[in-house]
C-alpha positions as a printed NumPy array, in Angstrom:
array([[52.498, 31.386, 41.061],
       [48.718, 31.247, 41.304],
       [46.922, 32.423, 38.166],
       [43.645, 34.2  , 38.989],
       [41.12 , 34.805, 36.197],
       [37.632, 36.183, 36.736],
       [35.428, 39.228, 37.099],
       [36.393, 42.584, 38.605],
       [33.35 , 44.64 , 39.511],
       [31.995, 47.631, 41.345],
       [29.433, 46.266, 43.795],
       [26.556, 48.018, 45.498],
       [25.325, 45.901, 48.392],
       [22.306, 46.643, 50.587],
       [21.567, 44.957, 53.908],
       [18.98 , 45.883, 56.571],
       [21.766, 47.769, 58.327],
       [23.693, 49.614, 55.618],
       [24.206, 50.202, 51.904],
       [27.761, 50.109, 50.523],
       [28.001, 51.761, 47.093],
       [30.412, 50.825, 44.278],
       [32.91 , 48.973, 46.436],
       [35.516, 46.503, 45.156],
       [33.981, 43.189, 44.088],
       [34.119, 40.404, 41.539],
       [35.373, 36.833, 41.665],
       [38.95 , 37.663, 40.623],
       [39.171, 40.481, 43.162],
       [38.039, 38.431, 46.147],
       [39.998, 35.342, 45.128],
       [43.184, 37.224, 44.299],
       [43.368, 39.325, 47.456],
       [42.888, 36.192, 49.573],
       [45.285, 33.965, 47.619],
       [47.988, 36.647, 47.827],
       [48.325, 36.036, 51.572],
       [49.697, 32.581, 50.754],
       [51.579, 32.853, 47.45 ],
       [52.398, 35.184, 44.563],
       [49.212, 35.686, 42.553],
       [48.824, 37.021, 39.02 ],
       [45.546, 38.727, 38.136],
       [43.841, 38.512, 34.736],
       [40.752, 40.667, 34.333],
       [39.238, 43.759, 32.753],
       [37.928, 47.071, 34.092],
       [36.65 , 50.232, 32.475],
       [38.423, 53.571, 32.517],
       [36.024, 54.648, 35.294],
       [37.453, 52.112, 37.746],
       [38.775, 54.123, 40.726],
       [42.538, 54.67 , 40.916],
       [42.347, 53.883, 44.632],
       [41.126, 50.385, 43.834],
       [43.762, 49.915, 41.118],
       [46.415, 50.803, 43.716],
       [45.097, 48.166, 46.133],
       [45.268, 45.512, 43.421],
       [48.775, 46.586, 42.382],
       [49.976, 46.504, 45.983],
       [48.78 , 42.94 , 46.608],
       [48.892, 41.266, 43.177],
       [50.897, 40.993, 39.991],
       [48.637, 42.984, 37.66 ],
       [50.294, 42.463, 34.281],
       [47.119, 40.687, 33.205],
       [44.805, 43.535, 34.197],
       [43.334, 45.331, 31.175],
       [41.795, 48.815, 31.339],
       [39.397, 49.44 , 28.454],
       [37.486, 52.539, 27.465],
       [33.991, 52.34 , 28.912],
       [32.195, 51.473, 32.117],
       [33.325, 48.796, 34.522],
       [31.227, 45.735, 35.387],
       [28.647, 46.626, 38.066],
       [26.648, 44.337, 40.34 ],
       [23.895, 45.477, 42.713],
       [22.307, 43.144, 45.261],
       [20.266, 43.149, 48.437],
       [20.126, 40.952, 51.534],
       [17.274, 40.729, 54.007],
       [17.606, 39.721, 57.641],
       [18.472, 36.24 , 56.387],
       [21.924, 37.124, 55.13 ],
       [22.197, 33.737, 53.469],
       [19.735, 34.77 , 50.738],
       [20.782, 37.374, 48.16 ],
       [18.516, 39.116, 45.659],
       [20.191, 40.441, 42.525],
       [18.907, 43.925, 41.698],
       [21.004, 44.819, 38.661],
       [23.866, 43.398, 36.607],
       [25.709, 45.607, 34.109],
       [28.434, 43.66 , 32.296],
       [29.745, 46.676, 30.344],
       [33.423, 46.099, 29.302],
       [33.339, 42.667, 30.932],
       [30.618, 41.499, 28.535],
       [32.798, 41.229, 25.432],
       [36.094, 40.508, 27.207],
       [38.189, 37.567, 26.011],
       [40.934, 36.683, 28.508],
       [44.497, 36.869, 27.222],
       [47.07 , 35.248, 29.49 ],
       [50.357, 37.183, 29.611],
       [53.373, 35.149, 28.533],
       [54.822, 35.524, 32.04 ],
       [51.783, 33.694, 33.492],
       [51.621, 30.805, 31.01 ],
       [53.748, 28.535, 33.21 ],
       [51.744, 29.156, 36.396],
       [51.441, 25.921, 38.357],
       [48.14 , 26.776, 40.08 ],
       [45.297, 28.032, 37.897],
       [41.933, 29.226, 39.204],
       [39.293, 30.254, 36.672],
       [36.514, 32.108, 38.433],
       [33.065, 33.149, 37.311],
       [33.335, 33.87 , 33.611],
       [31.608, 32.078, 30.747],
       [32.682, 28.454, 30.199],
       [33.708, 29.233, 26.615],
       [36.056, 31.891, 28.016],
       [37.262, 29.472, 30.69 ],
       [38.168, 26.942, 28.002],
       [40.173, 29.603, 26.146],
       [42.168, 30.142, 29.334],
       [43.009, 26.428, 29.552],
       [44.304, 26.59 , 25.971],
       [46.761, 29.348, 26.983],
       [48.49 , 27.704, 29.978],
       [51.307, 25.159, 29.95 ],
       [50.961, 22.021, 32.055],
       [49.842, 23.501, 35.402],
       [49.951, 21.291, 38.486],
       [46.287, 21.927, 39.14 ],
       [43.379, 23.709, 37.457],
       [40.219, 24.621, 39.358],
       [37.09 , 26.314, 38.032],
       [33.902, 27.829, 39.41 ],
       [30.556, 28.455, 37.733],
       [27.11 , 29.892, 38.444],
       [23.48 , 29.114, 37.636],
       [23.464, 31.374, 34.567],
       [26.101, 29.281, 32.779],
       [24.484, 25.998, 33.854],
       [21.243, 27.111, 32.235],
       [22.605, 28.906, 29.178],
       [25.948, 27.312, 28.214],
       [25.583, 23.769, 29.507],
       [27.502, 22.057, 26.673],
       [30.498, 24.373, 27.046],
       [30.358, 23.892, 30.811],
       [30.382, 20.101, 30.533],
       [33.466, 20.311, 28.314],
       [35.138, 22.573, 30.86 ],
       [34.386, 20.151, 33.7  ],
       [35.96 , 17.325, 31.71 ],
       [39.218, 19.296, 31.37 ],
       [39.86 , 20.704, 34.861],
       [41.255, 18.968, 37.944],
       [38.706, 20.398, 40.341],
       [35.317, 22.128, 40.406],
       [33.999, 24.424, 43.129],
       [30.206, 24.886, 43.212],
       [27.537, 25.636, 45.784],
       [24.873, 23.096, 46.688],
       [22.137, 24.675, 44.544],
       [24.403, 24.737, 41.488],
       [25.16 , 21.038, 41.949],
       [21.434, 20.236, 42.105],
       [20.79 , 22.255, 38.938],
       [23.723, 20.824, 37.019],
       [23.06 , 17.203, 37.955],
       [19.263, 17.421, 38.224],
       [19.176, 15.706, 41.605],
       [18.144, 16.895, 45.079],
       [20.989, 14.878, 46.621],
       [24.368, 16.632, 46.592],
       [26.292, 13.418, 47.302],
       [24.845, 11.874, 44.141],
       [25.495, 15.156, 42.359],
       [29.142, 15.196, 43.41 ],
       [29.581, 11.606, 42.232],
       [28.041, 12.533, 38.872],
       [30.436, 15.478, 38.452],
       [33.424, 13.277, 39.296],
       [32.286, 10.933, 36.541],
       [32.576, 13.865, 34.131],
       [36.34 , 13.967, 34.66 ],
       [37.713, 16.1  , 37.517],
       [39.75 , 14.609, 40.378],
       [37.758, 16.413, 43.044],
       [34.638, 18.473, 43.625],
       [34.076, 20.949, 46.451],
       [30.487, 21.785, 47.328],
       [30.109, 25.051, 49.24 ],
       [27.25 , 25.249, 51.725],
       [27.536, 28.867, 52.889],
       [27.506, 29.256, 56.666],
       [27.401, 25.458, 56.951],
       [30.872, 24.983, 55.496],
       [31.934, 22.838, 52.546],
       [32.358, 19.221, 51.497],
       [35.322, 17.859, 49.545],
       [34.641, 14.846, 47.327],
       [37.175, 12.657, 45.566],
       [36.628,  9.175, 44.175],
       [38.044,  7.687, 47.387],
       [37.124, 10.256, 50.032],
       [34.371, 12.471, 51.407],
       [35.567, 15.224, 53.756],
       [32.742, 17.317, 55.289],
       [33.625, 20.524, 57.153],
       [31.579, 23.023, 59.127],
       [31.626, 26.78 , 58.762],
       [33.563, 28.831, 61.302],
       [31.055, 30.064, 63.919],
       [30.683, 33.855, 63.953],
       [28.654, 36.114, 66.211],
       [28.224, 38.783, 63.547],
       [27.877, 38.582, 59.778],
       [27.922, 41.866, 57.846],
       [28.119, 41.014, 54.122],
       [28.318, 37.491, 52.632],
       [29.199, 38.772, 49.144],
       [32.313, 37.069, 47.78 ],
       [32.637, 34.522, 50.581],
       [32.701, 31.64 , 48.087],
       [35.501, 33.241, 46.06 ],
       [37.406, 33.883, 49.279],
       [36.949, 30.217, 50.163],
       [38.552, 29.328, 46.822],
       [41.385, 31.798, 47.466],
       [42.186, 30.169, 50.797],
       [41.938, 26.687, 49.285],
       [44.222, 27.375, 46.312],
       [46.505, 29.57 , 48.394],
       [47.288, 26.791, 50.846],
       [47.881, 24.293, 48.023],
       [50.333, 26.685, 46.345],
       [52.096, 27.486, 49.612],
       [52.44 , 23.783, 50.422],
       [53.489, 22.688, 46.944],
       [51.667, 19.451, 47.655],
       [48.419, 17.883, 46.446],
       [48.17 , 15.006, 48.924],
       [44.848, 14.082, 50.533],
       [46.061, 15.618, 53.808],
       [46.897, 18.937, 52.134],
       [43.611, 19.006, 50.229],
       [41.731, 18.626, 53.515],
       [43.821, 21.341, 55.174],
       [43.125, 23.582, 52.179],
       [39.366, 23.171, 52.596],
       [39.686, 24.323, 56.208],
       [41.751, 27.347, 55.136],
       [38.984, 28.051, 52.63 ],
       [36.406, 28.08 , 55.41 ],
       [38.634, 30.334, 57.505],
       [39.109, 32.895, 54.719],
       [35.395, 32.834, 53.929],
       [34.682, 33.625, 57.574],
       [36.878, 36.717, 57.436],
       [35.154, 37.877, 54.228],
       [31.703, 38.195, 55.804],
       [32.857, 40.319, 58.74 ],
       [32.882, 43.555, 56.715],
       [31.571, 44.842, 53.404],
       [33.345, 43.796, 50.229],
       [37.088, 43.209, 50.541],
       [37.505, 45.592, 53.463],
       [38.425, 42.887, 55.98 ],
       [41.425, 41.809, 53.918],
       [42.994, 45.248, 53.801],
       [44.159, 45.065, 57.422],
       [44.14 , 41.299, 57.976],
       [47.425, 39.649, 58.992],
       [48.801, 36.169, 58.441],
       [49.025, 35.846, 62.208],
       [45.236, 36.289, 62.453],
       [44.694, 33.755, 59.694],
       [46.85 , 31.099, 61.325],
       [45.29 , 31.851, 64.721],
       [41.779, 31.268, 63.395],
       [42.938, 28.108, 61.601],
       [44.321, 26.714, 64.856],
       [41.143, 27.648, 66.708],
       [39.004, 25.985, 64.024],
       [41.142, 22.855, 64.237],
       [40.833, 22.706, 68.024],
       [37.033, 23.075, 67.822],
       [36.537, 20.128, 65.478],
       [39.087, 17.747, 67.025],
       [37.722, 14.957, 69.214]])
């Protein structure tokens, strides 16, 4: 099983072409729906009692939701805007609501999960999650600028305890105080993890281990609608392939990065999680094969 911990939000996203209001969002939502294509995935998160029943049903259909808590109050909300450069997002409003005081509790049935992904929650909360799981094969965590700036000491402890970190290039520069992401990746590896993945948006991602650097390009698309959640979908594809394979070899890690790029490319084709509601495994494998043929030489 893959254990998926993170935020579950109602997103309002504005682009020059359309505004989508209070659609499904959050790191745990994007990651979980993607990972569930590859392996059984258990969701741990919190929503308010205003979270739409329709969205609850989608989560229940795709995921094991024993770790989903519904609390009295308003759900986490996130509003953002993109200009014609869809690679640059402006945050308009963040309302943590019930998510603000949430402390993750891992159900007993999830404690033996072999694959653990801890998405964008505070590093102190992420550390509490690690204390509640029993000897997973692999633990991977994400973070954002806010935690780098405001909970750096907790974040450094987290990095020292996980097997892998997934960050974007700007977060690496902020965390390591260097303009060079290769130096930044090396510095993070020195903190303890076995690997670091640096996401570069439409330009793909780079996997770093102590012995290997594996750069990958993004999947070329003619149309991008909404980049929200693409990084979490990358992580879902990455962890999903590892869990499906049951293998952590260098070859499988590299394949997993490519599956991450593929799933991120599907994410941006529609608003929110919409693309994953009718996506098939046949389409996923077809795009993976096409990606592989494009980069082979």
